[in-house]
C-alpha positions in Angstrom: 26.5 10.1 2.6 23.2 9.8 4.5 22.7 9.7 8.2 21.4 6.1 8.4 23.0 2.7 7.9 20.8 0.7 5.5 22.7 -2.5 6.2 21.5 -2.4 9.8 17.9 -1.5 8.7 17.9 -4.4 6.3 18.1 -6.8 9.2 14.5 -5.9 10.0 13.4 -7.0 6.5 13.6 -10.8 6.1 12.2 -10.7 2.5 15.3 -9.0 1.3 17.5 -11.9 2.3 16.9 -14.0 -0.7 18.2 -14.6 -4.2 16.5 -14.3 -7.6 17.9 -16.6 -10.3 21.0 -17.0 -8.1 21.5 -13.2 -7.7 20.9 -11.3 -4.4 17.5 -9.6 -4.6 17.7 -5.8 -5.3 14.3 -4.4 -4.7 13.9 -1.1 -6.4 10.0 -1.2 -6.8 9.2 0.7 -3.6 7.0 3.2 -5.2 4.6 0.4 -6.0 4.8 -1.4 -2.6 7.5 -1.1 0.0 8.5 -4.1 2.1 7.5 -4.6 5.7 9.9 -4.9 8.7 9.6 -7.5 11.4 8.1 -4.9 13.8 5.1 -4.5 11.5 4.6 -8.3 11.0 4.9 -8.8 14.8 2.1 -6.2 15.3 -0.1 -8.2 13.0 0.8 -11.5 14.6 0.2 -10.2 18.1 -3.2 -9.0 17.1 -4.3 -12.4 15.7 -2.6 -14.4 18.4 -3.7 -12.4 21.4 -6.6 -9.9 20.9 -8.5 -10.9 17.6 -12.0 -9.7 18.1 -14.6 -7.4 16.5 -14.4 -4.0 18.0 -16.8 -1.4 19.6 -19.6 -3.9 20.0 -18.9 -6.1 23.0 -17.9 -5.9 26.7 -15.6 -8.9 26.8 -11.8 -8.6 27.3 -10.7 -9.3 23.8 -13.1 -6.8 22.3 -12.0 -4.1 24.7 -8.3 -4.7 24.0 -8.9 -4.9 20.2 -10.9 -1.7 20.3 -8.2 0.1 22.4 -5.5 -1.1 20.0 -7.4 0.1 16.9 -8.2 3.5 18.4 -4.6 3.8 19.6 -3.5 3.2 16.0 -5.8 6.1 14.9 -4.2 8.3 17.5 -0.7 7.4 16.4 -1.3 8.2 12.8 -3.3 11.4 13.6 -0.4 12.6 15.7 2.1 11.8 12.9 0.1 13.9 10.5 -0.6 16.6 13.1 -4.4 16.3 12.8 -6.3 18.8 14.9 -8.4 15.8 16.2 -8.0 12.0 15.8 -11.6 12.0 14.7 -10.4 13.6 11.4 -8.6 10.4 10.6 -10.7 7.9 8.7 -9.5 4.3 8.0 -10.1 3.2 4.4 -8.7 0.4 2.2 -6.1 2.7 0.6 -5.5 5.9 -1.4 -7.9 4.9 -4.2 -10.7 4.1 -1.7 -10.1 7.4 0.1 -10.3 9.5 -3.1 -13.5 7.6 -4.1 -15.0 8.3 -0.7 -14.5 12.1 -1.2 -15.7 12.0 -4.8 -18.9 10.1 -3.9 -19.7 12.2 -0.8 -19.2 15.4 -2.8 -21.6 14.1 -5.4 -24.2 13.1 -2.8 -23.8 16.5 -1.0 -24.6 18.7 -4.0 -21.4 20.7 -3.4 -20.4 20.0 -7.0 -22.9 20.8 -9.8 -23.2 21.7 -13.4 -20.9 24.6 -14.4 -18.5 23.9 -11.6 -14.8 23.0 -12.2 -12.5 20.4 -10.8 -8.8 20.9 -11.3 -6.2 18.1 -11.4 -2.8 17.9 -13.0 -1.2 16.1 -15.9 1.0 14.2 -13.4 -1.8 12.3 -11.7 -2.2 8.6 -11.1 -5.4 7.1 -12.6 -6.8 6.9 -9.0 -6.7 10.7 -8.9 -8.3 11.0 -12.4 -11.1 8.5 -12.8 -13.1 9.3 -9.7 -13.2 13.0 -10.7 -14.2 12.0 -14.3 -17.0 10.0 -12.8 -18.1 12.9 -10.6 -18.1 15.2 -13.6 -20.3 12.8 -15.5 -22.8 12.6 -12.7 -23.0 16.3 -12.0 -22.2 18.1 -15.2 -19.1 19.7 -13.8 -16.0 20.0 -15.9 -12.5 18.6 -15.4 -9.5 20.9 -16.1 -5.8 19.8 -16.2 -2.8 21.7 -15.0 -0.2 21.2 -17.7 3.4 20.4 -16.9 6.8 21.5 -18.2 9.2 19.1 -19.9 11.0 18.5 -16.6 7.8 17.3 -14.9 7.0 20.5 -12.9 3.7 22.2 -12.9 3.0 25.2 -15.1 2.0 27.4 -12.3 1.1 30.3 -14.6 -1.4 28.1 -16.3 -2.8 27.0 -12.9 -3.2 30.6 -11.8 -5.1 31.3 -15.0 -7.5 28.4 -14.4 -8.6 29.6 -10.9 -11.8 31.4 -10.5 -15.0 31.2 -8.4 -16.3 28.3 -10.4 -13.5 26.0 -9.2 -14.8 23.9 -6.3 -12.1 21.4 -5.9 -8.3 21.0 -6.7 -7.0 17.5 -6.3 -3.2 17.0 -6.9 -0.4 14.6 -6.0 2.1 15.6 -3.4 4.7 13.6 -5.2 4.5 12.1 -8.7 4.6 8.3 -8.7 5.9 8.2 -12.3 8.5 11.0 -12.2 9.2 11.7 -8.5 8.4 15.4 -8.8 7.7 17.0 -5.5 4.9 19.4 -6.2 4.6 22.8 -4.5 1.5 21.8 -2.7 1.6 24.6 -0.1 1.5 27.2 -2.9 -1.2 25.3 -4.8 -3.4 25.0 -1.7 -2.9 28.7 -0.8 -3.9 29.8 -4.4 -7.0 27.5 -4.3 -8.1 28.9 -1.0 -8.2 32.4 -2.4 -11.1 31.2 -4.5 -12.7 29.1 -1.7 -12.0 25.8 -3.4 -11.6 22.5 -1.5 -8.2 20.8 -1.9 -7.4 17.1 -1.8 -3.7 16.0 -1.7 -2.8 12.5 -2.9 0.1 11.7 -0.5 0.6 8.1 -1.5 4.2 8.8 -2.7 5.0 11.5 -0.1 4.1 9.7 3.1 7.0 7.2 2.9 9.6 9.9 2.3 9.0 13.0 4.5 7.0 14.4 7.4 3.5 15.5 6.6 1.8 18.3 8.6 -1.8 18.6 7.4 -2.5 21.7 9.5 0.5 23.5 8.1 -0.5 22.5 4.6 -4.1 23.6 5.3 -5.4 21.0 2.8 -9.0 19.8 3.3 -8.2 16.2 2.6 -5.0 14.1 2.6 -4.8 10.5 1.6 -2.3 7.7 1.5 -1.9 3.9 1.7 -0.3 1.6 4.3 1.6 -0.5 1.8 3.7 2.5 0.6 5.0 3.2 4.1 6.4 -0.3 5.1 2.9 -1.4 6.2 0.3 -3.9 5.0 -1.8 -3.8 1.9 -5.6 -3.1 2.0 -5.4 -0.3 4.6 -5.1 3.5 4.1 -6.3 6.7 5.5 -8.4 9.7 4.7 -7.6 12.9 6.6 -10.4 15.4 6.4 -11.1 18.6 8.2 -13.6 18.0 10.9 -16.1 20.7 9.7 -16.1 19.4 6.2 -16.4 15.8 7.1 -19.4 16.7 9.3 -21.0 18.6 6.4 -20.6 15.7 3.9 -23.1 12.8 4.0 -22.2 9.1 4.7 -21.2 7.0 1.7 -21.5 3.3 2.7 -24.2 2.1 5.2 -24.2 -0.4 8.0 -22.2 -1.5 11.0 -20.5 1.2 13.1 -21.6 4.1 11.0 -25.0 4.1 12.6 -26.4 5.2 16.0 -29.9 4.0 15.7 -31.9 2.2 13.0 -35.6 1.7 12.5 -37.4 0.8 9.3 -38.5 4.4 9.1 -35.3 6.2 9.9 -31.6 5.8 10.6 -29.4 8.2 12.7 -25.8 8.3 11.6 -22.8 8.1 13.9 -20.3 10.8 14.7 -16.8 11.1 13.2 -14.8 9.0 12.5 -17.2 6.1 12.5 -19.7 7.8 10.1 -17.3 6.8 7.3 -16.3 3.4 8.6 -19.2 1.1 7.7 -18.9 -2.6 8.6 -16.0 -4.4 10.4 -12.8 -2.4 9.7 -9.4 -3.8 8.9 -8.5 -3.9 12.6 -5.2 -5.6 12.2 -4.3 -3.5 9.2 -4.8 -0.3 11.1 -2.6 -1.6 14.0 0.1 -2.7 11.6 0.1 0.6 9.8 0.6 2.4 13.0 3.5 0.1 13.7 5.0 1.1 10.4 4.6 4.8 11.3 6.4 4.2 14.6 9.1 2.3 12.7 9.7 5.2 10.3 9.7 7.8 13.1 12.2 5.7 15.1 14.6 5.9 12.1 13.8 9.6 11.5 11.8 10.9 8.5 14.6 13.5 7.8 17.2 10.8 7.8 15.1 8.6 5.5 14.6 11.4 3.1 18.3 12.3 3.0 19.4 8.7 2.4 16.9 8.2 -0.4 17.9 11.5 -2.0 21.5 10.4 -1.9 20.6 7.1 -3.7 18.5 9.0 -6.3 21.3 11.4 -7.1 23.9 8.7 -7.3 21.6 6.6 -9.6 20.8 9.6 -11.8 24.4 10.5 -12.3 25.3 7.0 -13.3 22.4 6.7 -15.7 23.5 9.8 -17.5 26.6 7.9 -18.6 24.6 5.3 -20.5 24.4 5.9 -24.3 20.9 6.5 -25.5 19.4 7.2 -22.0 16.4 9.5 -21.7 15.5 10.5 -18.2 11.9 11.5 -17.4 11.2 13.8 -14.4 14.2 16.1 -14.0 12.6 18.6 -11.6 14.9 20.3 -9.1 12.8 18.9 -6.2 12.5 15.1 -6.5 11.6 12.2 -4.3 13.3 8.8 -4.5 12.2 7.8 -8.0 14.2 7.5 -11.3 12.3 7.0 -14.5 14.0 6.4 -17.8 14.0 4.8 -21.3 17.0 3.7 -23.4 16.8 4.4 -27.1 15.9 1.4 -29.2 15.0 -0.8 -26.3 11.5 -1.6 -25.0 11.0 -0.8 -21.3 9.4 -4.2 -20.8 12.3 -6.1 -22.3 14.7 -4.2 -20.2 12.8 -4.9 -17.0 12.5 -8.6 -17.9 16.3 -8.9 -18.3 16.9 -7.0 -15.1 14.7 -9.4 -13.3 16.8 -12.3 -14.5 19.7 -10.5 -12.8 17.8 -10.2 -9.5 16.8 -6.5 -9.9 13.2 -5.7 -9.3 12.0 -2.5 -11.1 8.7 -1.4 -12.4 8.0 -1.1 -16.2 5.0 0.4 -18.0 2.9 3.4 -17.7 2.7 3.3 -13.9 -1.1 4.0 -14.0 -0.3 7.4 -15.6 -1.3 6.9 -19.2 -2.2 10.6 -19.8 1.3 11.5 -18.5 3.0 9.0 -20.8 0.9 10.4 -23.7 2.2 13.9 -22.9 5.7 12.6 -23.5 4.7 10.6 -26.5 5.7 7.2 -25.0 4.0 4.1 -23.7 6.0 3.7 -20.5 9.3 3.8 -18.7 11.6 1.8 -16.5 11.2 3.1 -12.9 13.6 2.5 -10.1 12.4 3.7 -6.7 14.2 3.6 -3.3 13.5 3.0 0.4 15.5 3.3 3.6 16.8 -0.3 3.3 18.4 0.2 -0.1 22.2 0.6 -0.4 24.9 2.2 -2.5 26.1 -1.3 -3.4 22.7 -2.1 -4.8 22.8 1.0 -6.9 26.2 -0.1 -8.3 24.9 -3.6 -9.0 21.8 -2.1 -10.7 23.9 0.1 -13.0 26.2 -2.9 -13.8 23.1 -5.0 -14.6 21.7 -2.2 -16.7 24.8 -2.0 -18.8 24.8 -5.7 -19.3 21.1 -5.8 -20.3 21.6 -2.9 -22.7 24.4 -4.7 -24.4 22.3 -7.8 -24.8 19.3 -5.9 -26.2 21.2 -3.5 -28.5 
């Protein structure tokens, strides 16, 4: 058993108190988007009903209060990540936007050029593949892929063999969104640093599940999205080491990212505003900080333990189903279970489960190269959060047995 009571936590999530086709909603699609508690929605409502104003550019009361709330949100998230300075925390529209910011500024900076190498892994989400492909096309650099073993773990011997002085960047996921594999990012970073390579960690699937310490990791960049951590969509963060962010050029122009503009010359602002052109998602930042506070109030270790219990319970039950094939059987896993059943299309299975009130994700999970590595087009993926219960797991397994009988 875990150290939290999900039945109490569920009271904070009004969306879960509904039925789908006459069945209580079982929401097992948390790796795509988690639900938001009342505390996060109240933070959004308070902003719009009390302090809605543009920030940094006015002396009136609402602007002062909105600015203070926005920057307090930055401090909250920076503290949660153990950033050396809050200025290292850049607000973006999400994980994808953050990776694109790094990719584009590296291209503009000249730090990546022809003959250089960028390393990613076979586990990556498209958002951590395509921006680097685009960067390689622009610069003449090459993209190399760390292969994975059948259980979904990195081939670390292959990775070691890929490292040399031509490697300028390693960009890897902390946790696989498709398989749940928790990657050995500390070791990966340490090995990359021996060759002076920059390292970006895609933490979209790690941030909801366990505590992140960017200084301990010693990564150069860390990214994640608000909607994965019980927060709103359209907001995310880029952590970057202060020295590196200062060395990189701006990407988007206008608004708060400038100090002074003439038709002849523009002087750019200091961090973090250098990378926050235009009016930011003020409410989104405040609500995301409220989500961070919510998780910390429960306890990140307790959340991780509860989700691990649900994952292990589900995995054990799935193994009893005839024709089941589990994908992602690494020893270290987050709260994701990915599978197929022989002779049944994953989409058909997901559709029937939906008819029984169970929300799971089907398809390639934005990981088409990973699916190709296994010779499949997709899987059924169940993913868990703090508000999910043992009883929901039991109901899911029962529904799965019923759907399997209907489709066989």
